C-alpha positions in Angstrom: 9.7 -1.0 8.2 12.5 0.6 6.4 10.9 3.1 4.0 8.9 6.2 5.0 6.2 7.5 2.6 4.7 11.0 2.6 1.1 10.7 1.3 0.0 13.0 -1.5 -2.8 15.3 -0.4 -5.4 13.5 -2.5 -4.7 10.3 -0.6 -5.1 11.7 2.9 -8.7 10.4 3.1 -7.3 6.9 2.8 -4.8 7.4 5.6 -6.2 4.6 7.7 -7.7 1.5 6.0 -9.8 -1.2 7.5 -9.2 -5.0 7.0 -11.3 -5.2 3.8 -9.6 -2.2 2.2 -6.2 -3.6 3.2 -7.0 -7.0 1.9 -7.9 -5.5 -1.5 -4.8 -3.3 -1.6 -2.3 -6.1 -0.7 -4.2 -8.8 -2.6 -4.4 -11.2 0.4 -7.5 -12.6 2.2 -8.7 -10.9 5.3 -8.0 -14.2 7.1 -4.3 -13.8 6.3 -4.3 -10.4 7.8 -5.9 -11.8 11.0 -3.4 -14.7 11.0 -0.5 -12.3 10.8 -1.9 -10.4 13.8 -3.1 -13.2 15.9 -1.0 -16.3 15.4 2.2 -16.1 17.5 4.1 -18.1 14.9 3.2 -15.5 12.2 3.6 -12.3 14.2 5.9 -9.9 12.5 5.2 -11.2 9.0 2.4 -8.8 8.4 2.3 -5.0 8.2 2.1 -2.8 11.3 -1.5 -2.0 12.5 -3.4 0.2 14.9 -5.9 -0.9 17.4 -8.7 1.4 18.5 -10.8 -0.7 20.9 -11.9 -3.7 18.8 -11.3 -1.9 15.5 -8.1 -2.6 13.5 -6.7 0.0 11.1 -3.7 0.0 8.8 -1.8 3.2 7.8 -1.5 3.5 4.1 2.1 4.6 4.3 2.9 1.4 6.3 1.2 -0.7 3.7 3.1 0.9 0.9 6.4 0.4 2.7 5.4 -3.2 3.6 4.8 -4.0 -0.1 7.9 -2.2 -1.3 10.1 -4.2 1.2 8.8 -7.4 -0.3 9.5 -6.5 -3.9 11.7 -8.9 -5.7 13.5 -7.5 -8.7 14.4 -10.5 -11.0 16.2 -8.2 -13.4 19.0 -7.7 -10.8 19.3 -11.5 -10.3 19.5 -12.1 -14.0 22.3 -9.5 -14.3 24.2 -11.2 -11.4 23.8 -14.6 -13.1 25.4 -13.3 -16.4 28.5 -12.1 -14.6 
């Protein structure tokens, strides 16, 4: 992902999130996260993840970068349309 984030000290305890926490943060079902990881047609659509045995974890910085990379700024499109 393009952007790197340095976590504020008070967020260090949330450095690695599980599927449920990630689902809440991104606003997508746990099943969608699993599809992004497991379905060969969808690989690369989801955020990067870590695998520790059978446990899956997501880095908070990666999730913030993932969300930022998908931000759509309609104000910029409106300005372009007026030109």
